[in-house]
N, C-alpha and C positions, 0 to 999 in steps of 0.2 A: 205609225210605230218611226221612234227616229232617237239617236242611237249615237254621244258626247260623248268624246273622251279628253279632259284636255291632260296639258305635257310642259316641258319649261319648268315649273320650278323647279326654283332651289332653295341658295341661303349667296345671298348678296351682302357685300356691305356698304354703308350710308353714298347712295350719293351712283354710288352701277346704275343697273341699269338688265333687265331679262323680260325673254317676248316668250309669253304662253302661245301654246294654241290650242285651239280644237278642231275635234276633226268628230266629224259630223252623220253619220249610213243611216240609212234606210228611208222613207219618205220625205225627204229634203226636200224637197219639190214645193213641199210644201208651210217653210216653214218661210211665217213672215220675216220676222224678228228677229234679231240672234243679240246679244247678248252675254256678259258682265260683272256678277255678281262676287262681292267678300264675304269675312264673316271670321274674327278677331278671335283671339279664345274669348269667354263668358258679355258676349257683345250679342244685336241683331244682326241677318245677315240687311247685306247695303249694299244701293245698285251702284256698278261703277262708270256702266258703259254699255256701249250699244246704237247698234248699228242692222239698216234697212234688209233684204233681203236686195235687194239694188246696189249694195252700197252707198248709194247715193243721197241720206241719208246719216248724221251720228249721232249719240246721244251720251255726255262727260256730266257725271257730277263733278259739281263745284271743288273737293279738294281732287282731281287730278284733272283740270284743264291747266294743258300749257306742259305734261307732263310723260301721260296715255296715249298711244292713237290705237283706239280698233281702230282695224284693216281687216277685209276679204279676202279668199281668191276662191271663185264660187267654184270653179275650175277639179278646186282640191278638197269643196264643201267645204271651209278650214278658216274660222277666223283668229285670227292674232288677236294677242289684245300684245302691244309694244309697251313697254317699265322703263322707262328716266327717268330721272334724279331722284332713285328712292331714296327711302326713310325710314324709318322704325315702325310709325304710327298702319305706314302698309305692310306690316307684316299681316294674313291674314292667309287660312284657306280659301284659296279662290274656284271661283266655280262658274263654269258655261251652263247657257239655257237660252232652248229655243218657245219659241212663243209660234206657237201653228194653229194661234184661235183664230174664225174668220172675225170680222167685220173689226171695227176697226177697237185698240188698246191704247191701256199708255209707258209707252216705252219703259219707265223707272217705275212703274211696279212690282212684286214678286206674282202679284197674283198671276201676271198675264201669262204671262212663262210657262211650260205646260210639262217641258220636259230637258230635265237634270243630268251634268255633268256628278261625277266620281269627285273633283274639286283634286286640287292641287295644290302644293304648300307651297306658302310664299312667307322666305321668314329674311329682315333685313337685320343683322348686324353694327352695334352704334361700335 
């Protein structure tokens, strides 16, 4: 069992920044990879970024490269998503996800993740 709780969402103006946090608890030692997904109103949930347990390998969608940074603090069992140069198109509910499945899986695929947080709302005003 892994429990994930996101925080840090809110309202920000275009060009502003936010840092999202995802606190993990439970069997965190079994987590292979952590990721952030987002879902805008009326749209499918989409991949944003992922990080390996060691923090040595990261993945990003092309839409956020150069603006968002995923990082982790294993001592705190927490992953972060630093979001800079925010755009109205970034408005969505952001979800944290954990992959605890054995073996190799696709970092960008929703099906690779078996635990999800409740989500935190990010709204970017124009």
